[in-house]
C-alpha positions in Angstrom: -17.7 4.4 -9.8 -15.4 4.2 -6.8 -16.7 2.3 -3.8 -14.7 4.5 -1.4 -17.0 7.3 -0.2 -15.6 10.8 0.0 -17.2 11.6 3.3 -15.2 10.9 6.4 -17.7 9.9 9.1 -17.8 6.1 8.5 -14.0 5.8 8.6 -13.8 7.9 11.8 -16.4 5.6 13.4 -14.2 2.6 12.7 -11.2 4.4 14.2 -13.1 5.5 17.3 -14.2 1.9 17.9 -10.7 0.5 17.4 -9.2 3.2 19.6 -11.7 2.5 22.3 -10.7 -1.2 22.2 -7.0 -0.3 22.4 -7.6 2.1 25.3 -9.5 -0.6 27.2 -6.6 -3.0 26.6 -4.0 -0.5 27.9 -6.2 0.4 30.9 -6.4 -3.3 31.8 -2.6 -3.4 31.7 -2.5 -6.1 29.0 -1.4 -6.4 25.4 -3.8 -7.9 22.8 -1.7 -11.1 22.7 -1.8 -11.6 26.5 -5.6 -11.2 26.9 -7.5 -10.7 23.6 -10.8 -9.0 24.0 -13.8 -11.2 23.3 -15.0 -8.9 20.5 -11.9 -9.5 18.4 -10.1 -12.9 17.7 -12.1 -16.1 17.5 -10.8 -18.9 19.7 -9.9 -21.0 16.7 -7.7 -18.3 15.2 -5.3 -18.0 18.1 -3.0 -20.8 19.4 -0.7 -20.9 22.4 2.3 -21.3 20.1 1.2 -18.3 18.1 1.0 -16.2 21.3 4.5 -17.2 22.3 5.8 -16.4 18.8 4.3 -13.0 18.7 5.6 -12.1 22.2 9.1 -13.2 21.2 8.9 -11.3 17.9 7.7 -8.1 19.5 10.4 -8.3 22.2 13.1 -8.9 19.5 11.9 -6.0 17.4 11.7 -3.6 20.4 15.3 -4.5 21.4 16.6 -3.7 17.9 15.2 -0.3 17.4 17.8 2.4 16.8 18.1 5.4 19.1 16.5 7.7 16.5 13.5 5.4 16.4 14.3 3.8 13.1 14.4 0.3 11.6 16.2 -0.9 8.5 19.7 -0.3 9.6 20.4 -4.1 9.6 19.4 -4.2 5.9 21.2 -3.0 2.9 18.8 -0.1 2.7 19.8 1.6 6.0 17.3 3.4 8.2 14.1 3.3 6.2 10.7 5.0 6.7 8.8 2.1 5.2 10.4 -0.6 7.4 10.0 1.7 10.4 6.3 2.2 9.6 5.8 -1.5 9.2 7.5 -2.1 12.6 5.2 0.5 14.2 2.1 -1.3 12.7 3.4 -4.6 14.1 3.3 -3.1 17.6 -0.1 -1.4 17.0 -1.5 -4.8 15.8 -0.9 -6.0 19.4 -2.7 -3.0 21.0 0.1 -0.5 21.5 -0.1 3.1 20.5 2.3 6.0 20.8 2.9 6.5 24.5 0.5 3.7 25.6 1.1 0.1 26.3 4.2 -1.9 27.0 5.7 -0.9 23.6 4.1 2.6 23.5 7.5 4.3 23.6 8.7 2.1 20.8 5.8 3.1 18.6 6.5 6.7 19.6 10.1 6.3 18.4 8.8 5.0 15.0 6.6 8.0 14.7 9.3 10.5 15.6 11.6 9.0 12.9 9.0 9.1 10.2 7.9 12.6 11.0 11.6 13.8 11.1 11.9 12.5 7.5 8.8 14.3 6.2 9.7 17.0 3.6 7.8 20.0 2.6 6.9 18.3 -0.7 5.2 15.6 1.4 7.7 12.8 0.5 8.5 10.5 3.4 12.0 9.2 2.8 15.3 8.7 4.6 18.6 9.7 2.9 19.3 6.0 2.1 16.0 5.3 0.4 16.1 3.9 -3.1 12.9 4.1 -5.1 11.2 6.0 -2.3 7.5 5.5 -3.2 7.5 2.0 -1.7 8.6 3.4 1.7 6.4 6.4 1.3 3.3 4.2 0.9 4.0 2.1 4.0 5.0 5.2 6.0 1.9 7.0 5.0 -0.2 4.0 6.0 1.5 4.1 9.4 0.8 7.8 9.8 -2.8 7.4 8.9 -3.3 4.6 11.4 -1.6 6.7 14.1 -3.5 9.8 13.3 -6.8 8.0 13.3 -6.3 6.8 16.8 -4.5 9.8 18.4 -5.5 13.0 16.4 -2.0 14.4 16.8 -1.8 17.6 14.9 1.8 17.2 13.7 0.9 13.8 12.4 -2.1 15.2 10.5 0.0 17.8 8.7 2.6 15.2 7.6 -0.2 12.8 6.6 -2.0 15.5 4.6 1.2 16.4 2.7 2.0 12.7 2.1 -1.4 12.1 0.6 -1.1 15.2 -1.5 2.2 13.8 -2.9 0.5 10.5 -3.8 -2.4 12.2 -5.5 -0.1 14.6 -7.5 2.2 11.8 -8.7 -0.5 9.4 -10.1 0.3 8.8 -13.7 -2.1 8.7 -16.7 -2.6 5.0 -16.4 -3.8 5.4 -12.8 -0.8 4.0 -11.1 2.5 4.8 -9.4 6.1 3.7 -9.7 9.4 3.9 -7.7 9.9 7.7 -8.0 7.4 10.4 -7.1 6.9 11.5 -10.7 4.2 11.0 -13.3 6.0 8.4 -15.3 5.3 4.7 -15.7 3.6 2.5 -13.1 3.6 -1.0 -11.7 1.1 -3.0 -9.6 3.3 -3.4 -6.6 4.0 0.2 -5.9 0.4 1.2 -6.9 -1.0 -1.1 -4.2 1.0 0.5 -1.5 -0.4 3.9 -2.5 -4.0 2.6 -2.7 -3.7 1.1 0.8 -2.3 4.4 2.1 -5.1 6.4 0.5 -7.7 4.1 2.0 -6.2 4.5 5.5 -5.9 8.3 5.2 -9.6 8.5 4.0 -10.6 6.4 7.0 -8.7 8.8 9.3 -10.6 11.8 7.9 -8.3 13.1 5.1 -10.1 13.9 1.9 -9.2 11.8 -1.2 -10.8 12.8 -4.4 -13.0 10.1 -6.0 -11.3 10.5 -9.4 -8.0 9.4 -8.0 -9.4 6.2 -6.7 -11.4 5.6 -9.8 -8.3 5.8 -11.9 -6.4 3.5 -9.5 -9.1 0.9 -9.6 -9.1 1.0 -13.4 -5.3 0.5 -13.4 -5.5 -2.5 -11.1 -8.4 -4.1 -13.1 -6.4 -3.6 -16.4 -3.4 -5.4 -14.7 -5.4 -8.7 -14.2 -4.6 -11.6 -16.5 -7.2 -14.2 -17.7 -5.9 -16.7 -15.1 -7.0 -14.3 -12.3 -3.5 -13.3 -11.4 -1.9 -9.9 -12.0 0.9 -8.8 -14.3 3.7 -6.5 -13.0 3.1 -3.7 -15.5 0.3 -3.2 -18.0 2.4 -4.1 -21.0 4.4 -7.0 -19.6 4.5 -10.3 -17.9 2.5 -13.2 -16.6 0.9 -13.7 -13.1 2.8 -14.3 -9.9 1.8 -14.8 -6.3 3.0 -11.7 -4.5 1.8 -9.1 -7.0 -1.5 -11.0 -7.4 -2.1 -11.0 -3.7 -1.4 -7.3 -3.7 -3.8 -6.8 -6.7 -6.7 -8.5 -5.0 -6.0 -6.5 -1.8 -6.0 -3.2 -3.8 -9.5 -3.9 -5.1 -10.7 -4.7 -1.6 -9.2 -1.6 -0.1 -10.9 0.4 -2.9 -14.1 -1.0 -1.5 -14.7 -3.8 -4.1 -15.3 -7.0 -2.1 -17.3 -9.0 -4.6 -17.4 -9.5 -8.4 -15.6 -11.5 -11.0 -12.2 -9.7 -10.7 -12.0 -10.3 -6.9 -13.3 -14.0 -7.2 -10.7 -14.8 -9.9 -8.0 -13.1 -8.0 -8.7 -14.9 -4.8 -8.9 -18.3 -6.6 -5.5 -17.6 -8.2 -3.8 -16.6 -4.9 -5.4 -19.6 -3.2 -3.3 -21.9 -5.4 -0.3 -20.8 -3.3 -1.7 -21.9 0.0 1.2 -23.1 2.2 3.0 -25.3 2.3 4.5 -24.9 -1.2 7.1 -27.3 -2.6 8.9 -24.4 -4.1 9.5 -21.1 -2.4 7.6 -18.1 -3.7 9.3 -14.9 -4.6 8.9 -11.9 -2.3 7.6 -14.2 0.4 6.7 -11.7 3.2 5.4 -9.0 0.9 3.2 -11.6 -0.8 1.9 -13.1 2.4 1.3 -9.7 3.9 -1.2 -9.0 1.2 -2.5 -12.6 0.9 -3.5 -12.7 4.5 -5.4 -9.4 4.1 -7.0 -10.6 0.9 -8.2 -13.9 2.4 -9.4 -12.2 5.6 -11.4 -9.7 3.6 -12.5 -12.4 1.2 -14.7 -14.0 3.8 -14.8 -17.2 6.0 -14.5 -19.7 3.1 -11.1 -18.3 2.1 -9.9 -17.2 5.6 -10.6 -20.5 7.3 -8.7 -22.4 4.6 -5.8 -20.0 4.4 -5.1 -18.9 8.0 -4.1 -22.2 9.7 -1.7 -23.0 6.9 0.1 -19.7 6.8 0.2 -19.5 10.6 1.9 -22.9 10.8 4.4 -22.0 8.2 5.3 -18.7 9.8 5.8 -20.4 13.2 8.2 -22.8 11.6 10.2 -20.0 10.0 10.8 -18.0 13.2 14.4 -18.1 14.5 14.9 -19.1 18.1 15.9 -15.6 18.9 12.4 -14.4 17.8 13.0 -12.8 14.4 12.1 -13.8 10.9 14.6 -13.4 7.9 13.1 -11.3 5.1 14.3 -10.2 1.7 14.9 -6.7 3.1 16.4 -7.9 6.3 15.4 -9.3 9.7 13.6 -6.2 10.9 11.5 -6.1 7.7 10.8 -9.9 7.9 9.9 -9.7 11.6 7.5 -6.7 11.2 5.8 -8.4 8.3 5.4 -11.8 10.0 4.0 -10.1 13.1 1.4 -8.1 11.2 0.3 -11.3 9.4 0.1 -13.3 12.7 -1.9 -10.6 14.3 -4.5 -10.0 11.6 -7.0 -12.0 13.7 -6.7 -9.4 16.5 -8.7 -7.0 14.2 -7.2 -4.0 15.9 -5.9 -2.1 12.9 -8.8 -0.2 11.3 -7.3 -0.7 7.8 -8.4 -4.4 8.1 -12.0 -3.4 8.6 -14.5 -3.4 5.7 
């Protein structure tokens, strides 16, 4: 049984509450990092150094947006819907929405770019995309968060088609892979689609229960005895990034307790910063690890959060950006989303 209900009202209530908080922030003329509402971050979660780092990071990211609203041009990918969607989420994590807030126009630019790359098939991809389902998943998540807070009709239509594409390309194992076809699957791409489906469901888009059930089964079958997750069902041992993603996938499917989640969290916890050796796919892994620990409860979050926050502050360049595997825009967007998880402004982070 899937733990994601097929009715839309609970998700819409989450969005309405989050949207109300954002409207109050904008009406007060402040960003979330300037004057956090008392109902969101705890005092122990936010430091002065963190506030400064977020402000510098957001300013750097805004300054490096292309005229067409895109991000990714500084990477080898070129303009990219996934990186652009992540950048939009970074600004929304601070309380900005399309047309509202200090960076409202920047978020609007991200939205314009993603919508302009929406095809009739539902695929969200720029011409330079390689293995487009990664970008499609992140871009669909962005559209879902925007639609849930704005109810823009053009966003809803693109989101509906993007969700339809995800549903129609799920393979027999229950997962997804780089291309939008029913072929093989891997845990990393699959998690991106599960998160997008959860956000879309929250925003009121119907997702059939059988799709989620199959996805949950795929993720559970990907778990190794040590609690970590393998890359594909028939191959490989556990690793940090994909294991953090695997735990998050279960949580976003509505499974917050149980043996699989406990073993997964304990495996990921072994990689609590600082690590003597660098971990692969650093920002991708910590993006999911922060969410997994946050949703895992106080015991995990209070142990993990100060450590990853300190490490991210150390890694920030003086100019305000972070260097990521897919470029500075990607690294900066990911770091900003992680650092702003305590803001609790993105509905996708709500149980």
